[in-house]
N, C-alpha and C positions, 0 to 999 in steps of 0.2 A: 574818646578812650583810650586811643592807639598813643596819644600822647604819655598817659597816664602810666599803661602799659611800658615805654620807653620808660621814663623818669625813672617805675618804681624795680628795674633790669638793671638800670643808672649804679639805681643807688645802691641793690643788692649785691652788683659787679664790686663795689665800692669797699662796701665792707668788707666781702665777702677776700676782696687783696690786701685789705689792711690785715684780718686775720693772718692770712697766709703768712705778710710779710711779720708778724706778732712769731709765728711758731718757725719760720727761717733765721733768722733771730736766736730763739732760744734754742732749735734745735744744733745750730751751727756751734755754740758759744757749745751747749751741752758735748760737743762734738771736739770740741776742743783738747777735753781733757779724754779724750779717746785714739790715743793712738798706737792701733795695733801694729802696724809694718811702717821701719823706717822713722825717717822726724814728719816726717805728716799728719797731718789728724782727719780720721773719716771722716768725709761729707759726707753729714746725717742730711747737711738740710739739703741734697736733693728733694727728701721726698717728701718734702712742703712744697715747691719749686714745682715738682713735677701732678699732685694737686690740684697748685692753684693753677697752674699751666691748665691744666684739663679743665674746671673748672668755670675759667677766666680769659682764656685767652692768649694769644700768640704777644701782644704790647703786657700783659700782664707777669705772664710768667719772662721776660725779660725785665724785666724792674724785681721779679722777687730772687731773677739773680745778679744784678747787679748789686740784691740788698744781700743774699749770701757776699759776693766779692769782697765788699765794705766790711764784715762782720770776720770774714779772714783773714785780712787788712789787719784789725783792726785789735782782735786776737792774738796777734803775732802768728799766727799761721802760715807766715809767708818773707820773717823774719833770718833766715836763710840766703836768702835768694834778693834783699835790702841792701844786704852787704857788699851784693856785685853791681845791682844795677838799679835803683829806687823804679825810671821810668821804666825800666821795659818789666818791675816787676809790677807795678799798679798795673799795665798796661794789657797784663799780659793776665789779670790774676780779676781785676774785671770783662775782661772782653769774654771768658771761661766761662763767666756768670753768668752776664748776658748771653752769650749766644748759648749756654746747656738750655734755659728757658723757656727764649724764643724757640729752638727744637722741640722740648716737647710741647708747648703749645702746636706749633704748625702741625708736628709726627699727629701726635692726638682730636686736630682738624680734619684731616684729609682720612686719614683709616677710621672715625669714627661715623664716616655715611655706611660703613665694612662693616664695622663691625667691633664692640663697646671696647670688648675683654681685648682686642687684637688691638686697638686702640689704646688702652693706659698699658699692652705691655711696650705698646710700642716706643710711647711714652719717657715708660719707663728704662727701657735701651738708649734710648738717644742720649736722653738727658746725660750720665755718666760719661755714654762713649764720646762727647761733646764736649764735657769738661777734660773729658784725658786728653783726647788729639788736640785742644788750642789746647792747652800747656805743655805740652811737647812738641809743638810748631811755637811757641812762645819761648822755647827751653833754646829749641835750635836757629831763633832769629837773636835772644838778646843770651844769653849764660850759656852755650858752645865755647868762647874764650874762655871763661871764667870751670870749663868743665874739670881741670887737676886741682884747683883750690878747690874747687863744693869739695870733692869726694878726698882730700885730706884734709876736710874739717869732715865729713861725716865718715872718717877711719873708714874705706872700700877701697879697692882694689882696677874696678872698671871705674872707667872716663870715657868720656866725650858724651856721642848719644847713648850707649850704654849703659851710662848712670843714667840717665835721666830717664829710659824702658824700666834699671833699676827698681827706684825710685818710684817712678807711677802706676806701675804693674801691681803690686798687690795692695793698694788701696783700691785702686782700681774695679780688680776682680770683689772684693770686700761690699765696695758701693753700688756695683753692677746686678751684685745678689741682693741688696737687701729689696732693691731699688725692685728687682722682680719680683718677691714672694713677697714683695705690696702692697705692688698690682693691681692684686682682686681688691683690695682696701678703697682702693681707685673707683673703680666702677661703685663700690658697693657709698661713697658717699657720695656720689656720681648722681645713682638712682637713690637717695633720700633729697638729693638736693630740685628733682622734680619732682617728688609728692608733694 
């Protein structure tokens, strides 16, 4: 009996992970065409990452983040940075994706013991925070020497880390707002899954 239950749970996790993978690809592909602020598209792919990490755990969250990073790269979302440092771009984009998914899953796992609404909200907040923080760290490590050239391409007056903060913060605010507003939906989905 236990073996059948474990097998069913593993199958369910695999199917949910596959569905969330498809949603990450779809959402982020659509997000490629929704540039609200600056040269970057809005990371709407973070929404299914938070849902998938809450439903399936840290490992699936990290996987969904990697898929998100791959979509960003393949849709041209990182082209500006590719011109200056190809390995740095790939490392930054893939690492920030995997880390934000894993962080969302971990926070959900830790906070679910206390309250499922707090867990959903915490995951929704930590996902874009981690994504943006690793983007800024990657910029400091790989792109700071190119800040003046990047500012020239973008026709911006700021340079150095101010440039990267300016590029990241407007999108971060939009991503954080979307995730917070949609976090109650995560709880509803989890409740439906339990039934």
